[in-house]
matplotlib code that plots the C-alpha trace (Angstrom):
import matplotlib.pyplot as plt

x = [-23.7, -20.0, -19.6, -23.2, -21.8, -18.9, -20.6, -22.7, -19.8, -18.3, -21.9, -21.7, -18.4, -18.9, -21.6, -20.2, -17.3, -19.3, -21.4, -18.8, -17.1, -20.3, -20.2, -16.6, -17.6, -21.1, -18.9, -16.3, -18.8, -20.5, -17.0, -16.1, -19.5, -19.0, -15.7, -16.7, -19.9, -17.3, -15.1, -18.0, -18.6, -15.2, -14.7, -18.7, -17.2, -15.7, -19.0, -21.3, -19.1, -17.8, -20.5, -22.4, -19.1, -18.5, -22.3, -21.9, -18.7, -20.6, -23.6, -21.3, -19.3, -22.7, -24.1, -20.9, -20.6]
y = [7.0, 7.5, 11.3, 11.8, 10.1, 12.0, 15.2, 14.5, 13.7, 17.0, 19.4, 17.8, 18.1, 21.7, 22.2, 20.9, 23.3, 26.1, 25.5, 24.9, 28.3, 29.8, 28.6, 29.8, 33.1, 33.0, 31.7, 34.6, 37.3, 35.8, 35.9, 39.5, 40.7, 39.0, 40.0, 43.9, 43.4, 42.6, 45.5, 48.1, 46.6, 46.9, 50.6, 52.0, 55.3, 53.4, 52.2, 55.2, 58.5, 58.0, 58.2, 61.3, 63.3, 62.9, 63.4, 66.8, 68.0, 67.4, 69.6, 72.3, 72.5, 72.6, 75.2, 77.5, 77.3]
z = [-52.5, -50.5, -51.5, -50.0, -46.8, -46.7, -47.7, -44.4, -42.3, -43.2, -42.4, -39.1, -38.3, -39.1, -37.6, -34.1, -34.5, -35.0, -32.0, -30.0, -31.0, -30.3, -26.7, -26.6, -27.5, -25.1, -21.9, -22.8, -22.8, -19.8, -17.8, -18.7, -17.7, -14.0, -14.3, -14.9, -12.4, -9.5, -10.9, -10.5, -6.9, -5.5, -6.7, -7.5, -8.6, -11.7, -12.6, -11.6, -11.9, -14.9, -17.6, -15.7, -15.2, -19.3, -19.8, -17.7, -19.3, -22.2, -21.3, -20.3, -23.3, -25.4, -23.4, -23.3, -26.8]

ax = plt.figure().add_subplot(projection="3d")
ax.plot(x, y, z, "-o")
ax.set_aspect("equal")
plt.show()
């Protein structure tokens, strides 16, 4: 009986730790996404032109070959 109580306590502690870690990870992801959005808003060339130019460069390389 006593061993089961300890096991249940350990399980509850482990689940609480897992949930807190997940919450921290989600918070970090949300904060980083907001920071990236702010960076893109501040200098729009960073967000919009870079992928397009890389795609264009790739297309021209393929067309030249």
